[in-house]
N, C-alpha and C positions, 0 to 999 in steps of 0.2 A: 298185756293180752288178756282178754276176758272170754269166757265161754259160758253158756247157760244151757241147761237141758232139764227135762222133766221126764221121768220114766214111770210107767206103771199106773196103778189106780190112784185116784185122788179122793180124799175124804174131807168134807167140810161140814161137820156136824150132821152127818147123815150117812147113807150107805155109800160104799165104794162105787165110783163110776169111772169108766174108761173115757179118756179125752184125747183128742188129736192135739199134738203139741209140735213145736218147732224149736230150733235153737239156732244161734248164730255166734260167730266169733269175731272179735274186733282186734285190730292191730294198730301200729303206729300209722298215722295218715301220711299220704304222699303230698307233694307240693301243691297239687290241685285241690285235694280235699281238705288240706290244712286250713284253707280260708273259710271253710264251712264249719269244721269241728277240729280244733287244734289238738285234741286229746286222742282221737281214735277214728278209724274207718273200718268198714266191713271187710272181712277177708273175702276175696272174690276169686274162686277157682276159675281158670279160663281155658284150660286144656282138657281134652276128653279124658285122659287118664287121671287128671286131678279130680274130676267129678266122681269117678268110681272110687278113688281113694277116700274122698270126703264122705261118701255115703256108706262104703263097706269096709274101709280100712280100720286099722287099730287106732286108738286115741293118739298114740305117738306119731303115726303116719299123718293123721289129720292135723295135729299141731305143727308138723313140719311144713304144712302149706300156709301157715300164718305169716304172711309177709305183705308189705304194701304193694298194691296193684300199680303197674306201670302207668304213670300219668300220661304218657304219649298215646296210650291206647284208650284214653277217656276224653270226653269233651263236656263242657257245660252247655246244657240245652236251654235252660232258662235261669235267670237270676233276678233279684229285686223283689218288690212287694206285689207287683201286678203280674203274677204268673197265670198263664192260661192252662186249663185242663186239656192236655193234648190227647187224652184217651177218651174224652167225651164223644159220643156219637153225633 
């Protein structure tokens, strides 16, 4: 399991600046995502109360959500080298 986060001002050979950052956590892949990355998959909160815990809970509560997502609730949309941009207008 891995987590990454960055808080507060960032300094890189100059004045402190505030930056917007994000973090994500990975866990053991399920059988569907294992074919893409056999080491890890994103933790995917899927219930309303899990979102609130993820955003506002304690670190221990957030880590308790770190589990593989149910592969039956997922589907492969595209695979292979010739993938189409499905979000293009």
